[in-house]
All heavy atoms as a GROMACS GRO file, in nm:
protein
  435
    1MET      N    1  -1.283   1.731   1.211
    1MET     CA    2  -1.184   1.675   1.298
    1MET      C    3  -1.045   1.702   1.243
    1MET      O    4  -1.025   1.697   1.122
    1MET     CB    5  -1.204   1.525   1.311
    1MET     CG    6  -1.332   1.485   1.381
    1MET     SD    7  -1.350   1.309   1.393
    1MET     CE    8  -1.235   1.273   1.521
    2PRO      N    9  -0.950   1.728   1.328
    2PRO     CA   10  -0.814   1.753   1.279
    2PRO      C   11  -0.750   1.624   1.226
    2PRO      O   12  -0.776   1.515   1.276
    2PRO     CB   13  -0.739   1.804   1.402
    2PRO     CG   14  -0.820   1.761   1.518
    2PRO     CD   15  -0.962   1.747   1.472
    3GLN      N   16  -0.670   1.640   1.126
    3GLN     CA   17  -0.598   1.528   1.066
    3GLN      C   18  -0.456   1.527   1.119
    3GLN      O   19  -0.394   1.631   1.134
    3GLN     CB   20  -0.595   1.542   0.914
    3GLN     CG   21  -0.731   1.535   0.850
    3GLN     CD   22  -0.789   1.396   0.854
    3GLN    OE1   23  -0.715   1.299   0.845
    3GLN    NE2   24  -0.918   1.385   0.867
    4HIS      N   25  -0.403   1.408   1.144
    4HIS     CA   26  -0.264   1.395   1.185
    4HIS      C   27  -0.178   1.390   1.060
    4HIS      O   28  -0.202   1.310   0.970
    4HIS     CB   29  -0.243   1.269   1.268
    4HIS     CG   30  -0.319   1.271   1.397
    4HIS    ND1   31  -0.280   1.348   1.504
    4HIS    CD2   32  -0.434   1.211   1.434
    4HIS    CE1   33  -0.366   1.332   1.602
    4HIS    NE2   34  -0.461   1.249   1.562
    5VAL      N   35  -0.078   1.473   1.056
    5VAL     CA   36   0.010   1.481   0.939
    5VAL      C   37   0.145   1.420   0.976
    5VAL      O   38   0.201   1.450   1.080
    5VAL     CB   39   0.030   1.628   0.895
    5VAL    CG1   40   0.123   1.635   0.777
    5VAL    CG2   41  -0.104   1.690   0.863
    6THR      N   42   0.193   1.332   0.889
    6THR     CA   43   0.325   1.274   0.911
    6THR      C   44   0.423   1.335   0.812
    6THR      O   45   0.385   1.376   0.704
    6THR     CB   46   0.323   1.122   0.891
    6THR    OG1   47   0.282   1.094   0.757
    6THR    CG2   48   0.228   1.054   0.988
    7ASN      N   49   0.546   1.342   0.852
    7ASN     CA   50   0.649   1.397   0.766
    7ASN      C   51   0.719   1.289   0.684
    7ASN      O   52   0.815   1.316   0.615
    7ASN     CB   53   0.752   1.474   0.848
    7ASN     CG   54   0.692   1.599   0.908
    7ASN    OD1   55   0.597   1.653   0.854
    7ASN    ND2   56   0.745   1.644   1.019
    8THR      N   57   0.672   1.165   0.694
    8THR     CA   58   0.732   1.056   0.620
    8THR      C   59   0.688   1.064   0.475
    8THR      O   60   0.570   1.072   0.447
    8THR     CB   61   0.688   0.920   0.679
    8THR    OG1   62   0.711   0.922   0.818
    8THR    CG2   63   0.764   0.807   0.616
    9PRO      N   64   0.781   1.064   0.381
    9PRO     CA   65   0.744   1.075   0.240
    9PRO      C   66   0.671   0.951   0.191
    9PRO      O   67   0.692   0.840   0.242
    9PRO     CB   68   0.878   1.091   0.168
    9PRO     CG   69   0.984   1.059   0.267
    9PRO     CD   70   0.924   1.062   0.403
   10ALA      N   71   0.583   0.971   0.093
   10ALA     CA   72   0.507   0.860   0.036
   10ALA      C   73   0.599   0.769  -0.045
   10ALA      O   74   0.700   0.813  -0.099
   10ALA     CB   75   0.395   0.912  -0.052
   11CYS      N   76   0.563   0.644  -0.054
   11CYS     CA   77   0.638   0.545  -0.131
   11CYS      C   78   0.636   0.584  -0.278
   11CYS      O   79   0.532   0.622  -0.332
   11CYS     CB   80   0.574   0.408  -0.110
   11CYS     SG   81   0.643   0.278  -0.212
   12ARG      N   82   0.748   0.574  -0.346
   12ARG     CA   83   0.756   0.610  -0.488
   12ARG      C   84   0.685   0.509  -0.577
   12ARG      O   85   0.633   0.543  -0.681
   12ARG     CB   86   0.901   0.619  -0.532
   12ARG     CG   87   0.974   0.735  -0.474
   12ARG     CD   88   1.115   0.740  -0.527
   12ARG     NE   89   1.189   0.847  -0.463
   12ARG     CZ   90   1.315   0.872  -0.487
   12ARG    NH1   91   1.382   0.798  -0.572
   12ARG    NH2   92   1.375   0.972  -0.426
   13ASN      N   93   0.679   0.384  -0.536
   13ASN     CA   94   0.620   0.280  -0.620
   13ASN      C   95   0.467   0.283  -0.618
   13ASN      O   96   0.404   0.261  -0.721
   13ASN     CB   97   0.668   0.142  -0.577
   13ASN     CG   98   0.815   0.125  -0.604
   13ASN    OD1   99   0.871   0.186  -0.694
   13ASN    ND2  100   0.880   0.043  -0.525
   14CYS      N  101   0.408   0.310  -0.503
   14CYS     CA  102   0.262   0.305  -0.495
   14CYS      C  103   0.199   0.443  -0.479
   14CYS      O  104   0.077   0.455  -0.487
   14CYS     CB  105   0.218   0.214  -0.381
   14CYS     SG  106   0.264   0.271  -0.217
   15GLY      N  107   0.278   0.544  -0.454
   15GLY     CA  108   0.225   0.679  -0.442
   15GLY      C  109   0.137   0.700  -0.319
   15GLY      O  110   0.054   0.789  -0.317
   16GLY      N  111   0.154   0.617  -0.216
   16GLY     CA  112   0.074   0.632  -0.095
   16GLY      C  113  -0.051   0.547  -0.094
   16GLY      O  114  -0.130   0.553  -0.001
   17PHE      N  115  -0.076   0.469  -0.200
   17PHE     CA  116  -0.190   0.377  -0.206
   17PHE      C  117  -0.135   0.235  -0.204
   17PHE      O  118  -0.125   0.170  -0.309
   17PHE     CB  119  -0.273   0.401  -0.332
   17PHE     CG  120  -0.336   0.538  -0.335
   17PHE    CD1  121  -0.272   0.642  -0.400
   17PHE    CD2  122  -0.455   0.561  -0.272
   17PHE    CE1  123  -0.329   0.768  -0.403
   17PHE    CE2  124  -0.512   0.687  -0.273
   17PHE     CZ  125  -0.449   0.792  -0.338
   18PRO      N  126  -0.099   0.182  -0.086
   18PRO     CA  127  -0.024   0.057  -0.078
   18PRO      C  128  -0.103  -0.070  -0.103
   18PRO      O  129  -0.046  -0.173  -0.134
   18PRO     CB  130   0.030   0.058   0.064
   18PRO     CG  131  -0.070   0.137   0.140
   18PRO     CD  132  -0.118   0.242   0.044
   19VAL      N  133  -0.235  -0.067  -0.090
   19VAL     CA  134  -0.315  -0.187  -0.110
   19VAL      C  135  -0.423  -0.157  -0.213
   19VAL      O  136  -0.496  -0.059  -0.201
   19VAL     CB  137  -0.381  -0.232   0.023
   19VAL    CG1  138  -0.462  -0.359   0.002
   19VAL    CG2  139  -0.276  -0.255   0.130
   20VAL      N  140  -0.432  -0.241  -0.315
   20VAL     CA  141  -0.535  -0.225  -0.416
   20VAL      C  142  -0.612  -0.356  -0.430
   20VAL      O  143  -0.562  -0.464  -0.397
   20VAL     CB  144  -0.476  -0.186  -0.554
   20VAL    CG1  145  -0.412  -0.050  -0.547
   20VAL    CG2  146  -0.378  -0.289  -0.604
   21SER      N  147  -0.735  -0.348  -0.476
   21SER     CA  148  -0.817  -0.466  -0.500
   21SER      C  149  -0.843  -0.476  -0.649
   21SER      O  150  -0.884  -0.380  -0.712
   21SER     CB  151  -0.950  -0.456  -0.426
   21SER     OG  152  -0.928  -0.458  -0.288
   22ILE      N  153  -0.819  -0.594  -0.704
   22ILE     CA  154  -0.837  -0.618  -0.847
   22ILE      C  155  -0.942  -0.726  -0.863
   22ILE      O  156  -0.935  -0.831  -0.800
   22ILE     CB  157  -0.705  -0.663  -0.912
   22ILE    CG1  158  -0.598  -0.556  -0.892
   22ILE    CG2  159  -0.724  -0.692  -1.060
   22ILE    CD1  160  -0.461  -0.599  -0.935
   23THR      N  161  -1.042  -0.699  -0.948
   23THR     CA  162  -1.145  -0.799  -0.971
   23THR      C  163  -1.096  -0.901  -1.073
   23THR      O  164  -1.024  -0.867  -1.167
   23THR     CB  165  -1.276  -0.735  -1.018
   23THR    OG1  166  -1.374  -0.837  -1.033
   23THR    CG2  167  -1.259  -0.662  -1.148
   24THR      N  168  -1.135  -1.026  -1.052
   24THR     CA  169  -1.094  -1.134  -1.143
   24THR      C  170  -1.197  -1.156  -1.252
   24THR      O  171  -1.172  -1.230  -1.346
   24THR     CB  172  -1.075  -1.265  -1.066
   24THR    OG1  173  -1.200  -1.302  -1.008
   24THR    CG2  174  -0.969  -1.250  -0.960
   25GLY      N  175  -1.315  -1.097  -1.238
   25GLY     CA  176  -1.423  -1.118  -1.333
   25GLY      C  177  -1.517  -1.229  -1.289
   25GLY      O  178  -1.627  -1.242  -1.339
   26ALA      N  179  -1.474  -1.312  -1.194
   26ALA     CA  180  -1.558  -1.420  -1.142
   26ALA      C  181  -1.646  -1.366  -1.029
   26ALA      O  182  -1.623  -1.258  -0.976
   26ALA     CB  183  -1.470  -1.534  -1.092
   27ARG      N  184  -1.747  -1.443  -0.995
   27ARG     CA  185  -1.837  -1.405  -0.886
   27ARG      C  186  -1.853  -1.521  -0.788
   27ARG      O  187  -1.844  -1.636  -0.823
   27ARG     CB  188  -1.973  -1.366  -0.941
   27ARG     CG  189  -1.970  -1.239  -1.023
   27ARG     CD  190  -2.111  -1.196  -1.058
   27ARG     NE  191  -2.109  -1.074  -1.136
   27ARG     CZ  192  -2.129  -0.953  -1.085
   27ARG    NH1  193  -2.153  -0.939  -0.957
   27ARG    NH2  194  -2.126  -0.846  -1.162
   28HIS      N  195  -1.877  -1.484  -0.662
   28HIS     CA  196  -1.908  -1.582  -0.558
   28HIS      C  197  -2.053  -1.626  -0.575
   28HIS      O  198  -2.130  -1.568  -0.651
   28HIS     CB  199  -1.889  -1.521  -0.418
   28HIS     CG  200  -1.747  -1.489  -0.385
   28HIS    ND1  201  -1.654  -1.585  -0.356
   28HIS    CD2  202  -1.682  -1.369  -0.375
   28HIS    CE1  203  -1.538  -1.527  -0.328
   28HIS    NE2  204  -1.552  -1.395  -0.340
   29ARG      N  205  -2.094  -1.727  -0.500
   29ARG     CA  206  -2.232  -1.777  -0.510
   29ARG      C  207  -2.335  -1.672  -0.470
   29ARG      O  208  -2.448  -1.675  -0.519
   29ARG     CB  209  -2.249  -1.900  -0.422
   29ARG     CG  210  -2.176  -2.019  -0.475
   29ARG     CD  211  -2.199  -2.138  -0.385
   29ARG     NE  212  -2.114  -2.248  -0.430
   29ARG     CZ  213  -2.160  -2.368  -0.458
   29ARG    NH1  214  -2.286  -2.395  -0.443
   29ARG    NH2  215  -2.077  -2.461  -0.498
   30ASP      N  216  -2.297  -1.582  -0.381
   30ASP     CA  217  -2.392  -1.479  -0.339
   30ASP      C  218  -2.399  -1.362  -0.436
   30ASP      O  219  -2.474  -1.268  -0.416
   30ASP     CB  220  -2.359  -1.429  -0.198
   30ASP     CG  221  -2.225  -1.358  -0.190
   30ASP    OD1  222  -2.151  -1.354  -0.290
   30ASP    OD2  223  -2.193  -1.307  -0.081
   31GLY      N  224  -2.319  -1.365  -0.542
   31GLY     CA  225  -2.323  -1.260  -0.645
   31GLY      C  226  -2.214  -1.155  -0.630
   31GLY      O  227  -2.196  -1.072  -0.718
   32SER      N  228  -2.141  -1.155  -0.519
   32SER     CA  229  -2.034  -1.058  -0.502
   32SER      C  230  -1.913  -1.098  -0.587
   32SER      O  231  -1.897  -1.214  -0.623
   32SER     CB  232  -1.993  -1.048  -0.354
   32SER     OG  233  -1.945  -1.171  -0.308
   33ARG      N  234  -1.830  -1.003  -0.619
   33ARG     CA  235  -1.716  -1.028  -0.707
   33ARG      C  236  -1.598  -1.087  -0.630
   33ARG      O  237  -1.578  -1.058  -0.512
   33ARG     CB  238  -1.670  -0.899  -0.773
   33ARG     CG  239  -1.772  -0.844  -0.869
   33ARG     CD  240  -1.712  -0.728  -0.946
   33ARG     NE  241  -1.809  -0.670  -1.035
   33ARG     CZ  242  -1.823  -0.708  -1.161
   33ARG    NH1  243  -1.746  -0.800  -1.212
   33ARG    NH2  244  -1.914  -0.652  -1.238
   34VAL      N  245  -1.520  -1.168  -0.698
   34VAL     CA  246  -1.397  -1.223  -0.642
   34VAL      C  247  -1.289  -1.117  -0.659
   34VAL      O  248  -1.263  -1.071  -0.771
   34VAL     CB  249  -1.356  -1.354  -0.713
   34VAL    CG1  250  -1.224  -1.405  -0.658
   34VAL    CG2  251  -1.465  -1.459  -0.699
   35LEU      N  252  -1.226  -1.076  -0.550
   35LEU     CA  253  -1.124  -0.970  -0.552
   35LEU      C  254  -0.991  -1.024  -0.504
   35LEU      O  255  -0.984  -1.108  -0.414
   35LEU     CB  256  -1.165  -0.853  -0.463
   35LEU     CG  257  -1.292  -0.780  -0.501
   35LEU    CD1  258  -1.325  -0.676  -0.394
   35LEU    CD2  259  -1.280  -0.715  -0.636
   36LEU      N  260  -0.884  -0.974  -0.563
   36LEU     CA  261  -0.748  -1.002  -0.518
   36LEU      C  262  -0.695  -0.877  -0.450
   36LEU      O  263  -0.703  -0.768  -0.508
   36LEU     CB  264  -0.658  -1.038  -0.635
   36LEU     CG  265  -0.696  -1.161  -0.716
   36LEU    CD1  266  -0.604  -1.174  -0.837
   36LEU    CD2  267  -0.687  -1.284  -0.630
   37ARG      N  268  -0.644  -0.889  -0.330
   37ARG     CA  269  -0.582  -0.775  -0.261
   37ARG      C  270  -0.433  -0.781  -0.287
   37ARG      O  271  -0.367  -0.878  -0.252
   37ARG     CB  272  -0.610  -0.779  -0.112
   37ARG     CG  273  -0.754  -0.749  -0.078
   37ARG     CD  274  -0.777  -0.755   0.069
   37ARG     NE  275  -0.674  -0.683   0.141
   37ARG     CZ  276  -0.695  -0.581   0.222
   37ARG    NH1  277  -0.816  -0.542   0.245
   37ARG    NH2  278  -0.595  -0.522   0.283
   38ILE      N  279  -0.379  -0.676  -0.347
   38ILE     CA  280  -0.237  -0.669  -0.380
   38ILE      C  281  -0.173  -0.562  -0.292
   38ILE      O  282  -0.219  -0.450  -0.284
   38ILE     CB  283  -0.218  -0.633  -0.530
   38ILE    CG1  284  -0.301  -0.724  -0.618
   38ILE    CG2  285  -0.072  -0.636  -0.566
   38ILE    CD1  286  -0.266  -0.870  -0.608
   39VAL      N  287  -0.062  -0.599  -0.227
   39VAL     CA  288   0.011  -0.509  -0.137
   39VAL      C  289   0.142  -0.468  -0.205
   39VAL      O  290   0.210  -0.550  -0.265
   39VAL     CB  291   0.039  -0.579  -0.003
   39VAL    CG1  292   0.119  -0.489   0.090
   39VAL    CG2  293  -0.090  -0.620   0.063
   40CYS      N  294   0.178  -0.341  -0.193
   40CYS     CA  295   0.303  -0.289  -0.249
   40CYS      C  296   0.422  -0.360  -0.185
   40CYS      O  297   0.434  -0.366  -0.063
   40CYS     CB  298   0.312  -0.138  -0.224
   40CYS     SG  299   0.465  -0.064  -0.281
   41ARG      N  300   0.510  -0.413  -0.268
   41ARG     CA  301   0.628  -0.484  -0.216
   41ARG      C  302   0.735  -0.389  -0.163
   41ARG      O  303   0.812  -0.425  -0.076
   41ARG     CB  304   0.690  -0.568  -0.327
   41ARG     CG  305   0.605  -0.683  -0.368
   41ARG     CD  306   0.679  -0.765  -0.469
   41ARG     NE  307   0.591  -0.861  -0.533
   41ARG     CZ  308   0.629  -0.940  -0.630
   41ARG    NH1  309   0.751  -0.936  -0.676
   41ARG    NH2  310   0.543  -1.024  -0.682
   42ALA      N  311   0.740  -0.270  -0.217
   42ALA     CA  312   0.846  -0.177  -0.177
   42ALA      C  313   0.827  -0.126  -0.034
   42ALA      O  314   0.923  -0.114   0.041
   42ALA     CB  315   0.850  -0.059  -0.274
   43CYS      N  316   0.702  -0.098   0.005
   43CYS     CA  317   0.678  -0.042   0.139
   43CYS      C  318   0.607  -0.140   0.231
   43CYS      O  319   0.575  -0.105   0.344
   43CYS     CB  320   0.598   0.087   0.127
   43CYS     SG  321   0.432   0.063   0.061
   44ASN      N  322   0.581  -0.261   0.183
   44ASN     CA  323   0.513  -0.364   0.262
   44ASN      C  324   0.377  -0.320   0.313
   44ASN      O  325   0.336  -0.355   0.424
   44ASN     CB  326   0.600  -0.412   0.378
   44ASN     CG  327   0.723  -0.482   0.331
   44ASN    OD1  328   0.720  -0.555   0.232
   44ASN    ND2  329   0.834  -0.459   0.398
   45GLY      N  330   0.307  -0.240   0.234
   45GLY     CA  331   0.171  -0.201   0.270
   45GLY      C  332   0.158  -0.083   0.363
   45GLY      O  333   0.050  -0.055   0.411
   46THR      N  334   0.266  -0.012   0.390
   46THR     CA  335   0.257   0.104   0.479
   46THR      C  336   0.223   0.232   0.404
   46THR      O  337   0.165   0.323   0.461
   46THR     CB  338   0.388   0.126   0.556
   46THR    OG1  339   0.492   0.156   0.463
   46THR    CG2  340   0.424   0.004   0.639
   47GLY      N  341   0.262   0.242   0.278
   47GLY     CA  342   0.237   0.363   0.200
   47GLY      C  343   0.345   0.468   0.215
   47GLY      O  344   0.340   0.573   0.153
   48HIS      N  345   0.443   0.442   0.301
   48HIS     CA  346   0.552   0.537   0.324
   48HIS      C  347   0.685   0.466   0.305
   48HIS      O  348   0.697   0.347   0.326
   48HIS     CB  349   0.546   0.592   0.467
   48HIS     CG  350   0.418   0.660   0.497
   48HIS    ND1  351   0.387   0.785   0.448
   48HIS    CD2  352   0.312   0.620   0.569
   48HIS    CE1  353   0.267   0.819   0.490
   48HIS    NE2  354   0.219   0.720   0.564
   49ARG      N  355   0.784   0.543   0.265
   49ARG     CA  356   0.918   0.486   0.252
   49ARG      C  357   1.002   0.530   0.370
   49ARG      O  358   0.975   0.632   0.433
   49ARG     CB  359   0.983   0.526   0.121
   49ARG     CG  360   1.004   0.674   0.104
   49ARG     CD  361   1.058   0.704  -0.036
   49ARG     NE  362   1.053   0.846  -0.062
   49ARG     CZ  363   1.157   0.926  -0.056
   49ARG    NH1  364   1.275   0.878  -0.027
   49ARG    NH2  365   1.145   1.054  -0.079
   50ALA      N  366   1.101   0.451   0.401
   50ALA     CA  367   1.189   0.484   0.514
   50ALA      C  368   1.279   0.601   0.476
   50ALA      O  369   1.318   0.615   0.360
   50ALA     CB  370   1.274   0.363   0.549
   51PRO      N  371   1.312   0.686   0.570
   51PRO     CA  372   1.407   0.795   0.542
   51PRO      C  373   1.541   0.738   0.497
   51PRO      O  374   1.577   0.626   0.531
   51PRO     CB  375   1.422   0.866   0.676
   51PRO     CG  376   1.301   0.829   0.753
   51PRO     CD  377   1.260   0.693   0.705
   52THR      N  378   1.615   0.815   0.421
   52THR     CA  379   1.742   0.771   0.364
   52THR      C  380   1.841   0.728   0.472
   52THR      O  381   1.913   0.630   0.455
   52THR     CB  382   1.804   0.884   0.279
   52THR    OG1  383   1.705   0.927   0.186
   52THR    CG2  384   1.924   0.834   0.204
   53ALA      N  385   1.844   0.797   0.584
   53ALA     CA  386   1.938   0.761   0.691
   53ALA      C  387   1.909   0.622   0.745
   53ALA      O  388   2.000   0.547   0.777
   53ALA     CB  389   1.928   0.863   0.804
   54ALA      N  390   1.782   0.585   0.754
   54ALA     CA  391   1.747   0.452   0.804
   54ALA      C  392   1.788   0.346   0.705
   54ALA      O  393   1.827   0.236   0.743
   54ALA     CB  394   1.598   0.445   0.831
   55LEU      N  395   1.779   0.376   0.576
   55LEU     CA  396   1.818   0.279   0.476
   55LEU      C  397   1.968   0.254   0.477
   55LEU      O  398   2.013   0.141   0.463
   55LEU     CB  399   1.777   0.326   0.336
   55LEU     CG  400   1.626   0.324   0.306
   55LEU    CD1  401   1.600   0.386   0.170
   55LEU    CD2  402   1.574   0.183   0.311
   56SER      N  403   2.047   0.360   0.496
   56SER     CA  404   2.192   0.344   0.496
   56SER      C  405   2.240   0.276   0.624
   56SER      O  406   2.343   0.211   0.626
   56SER     CB  407   2.260   0.478   0.480
   56SER     OG  408   2.228   0.564   0.586
   57ALA      N  409   2.163   0.286   0.732
   57ALA     CA  410   2.202   0.222   0.860
   57ALA      C  411   2.185   0.071   0.853
   57ALA      O  412   2.252  -0.002   0.926
   57ALA     CB  413   2.120   0.279   0.974
   58ARG      N  414   2.096   0.022   0.766
   58ARG     CA  415   2.073  -0.121   0.754
   58ARG      C  416   2.189  -0.194   0.691
   58ARG      O  417   2.213  -0.309   0.715
   58ARG     CB  418   1.950  -0.147   0.667
   58ARG     CG  419   1.820  -0.118   0.734
   58ARG     CD  420   1.711  -0.168   0.645
   58ARG     NE  421   1.585  -0.109   0.680
   58ARG     CZ  422   1.477  -0.122   0.610
   58ARG    NH1  423   1.478  -0.191   0.499
   58ARG    NH2  424   1.365  -0.068   0.648
   59ARG      N  425   2.261  -0.129   0.604
   59ARG     CA  426   2.366  -0.196   0.527
   59ARG      C  427   2.491  -0.214   0.602
   59ARG      O  428   2.541  -0.196   0.689
   59ARG     CB  429   2.396  -0.117   0.400
   59ARG     CG  430   2.277  -0.119   0.311
   59ARG     CD  431   2.306  -0.043   0.187
   59ARG     NE  432   2.185  -0.040   0.107
   59ARG     CZ  433   2.182  -0.026  -0.021
   59ARG    NH1  434   2.291  -0.014  -0.087
   59ARG    NH2  435   2.071  -0.024  -0.084
   0.00000   0.00000   0.00000
């Protein structure tokens, strides 16, 4: 299947991986692990950064 390509550059802080799961070492009653989902603060979980023109327009 063809992939859709965007021209938006990846976020510098997360490198395009905006959400990660970190295990706490604890387990639920069913045996599955307790995970924390962490979202990149710089891109708010999108994985892309805004173009420079959009950033300067906000100010």
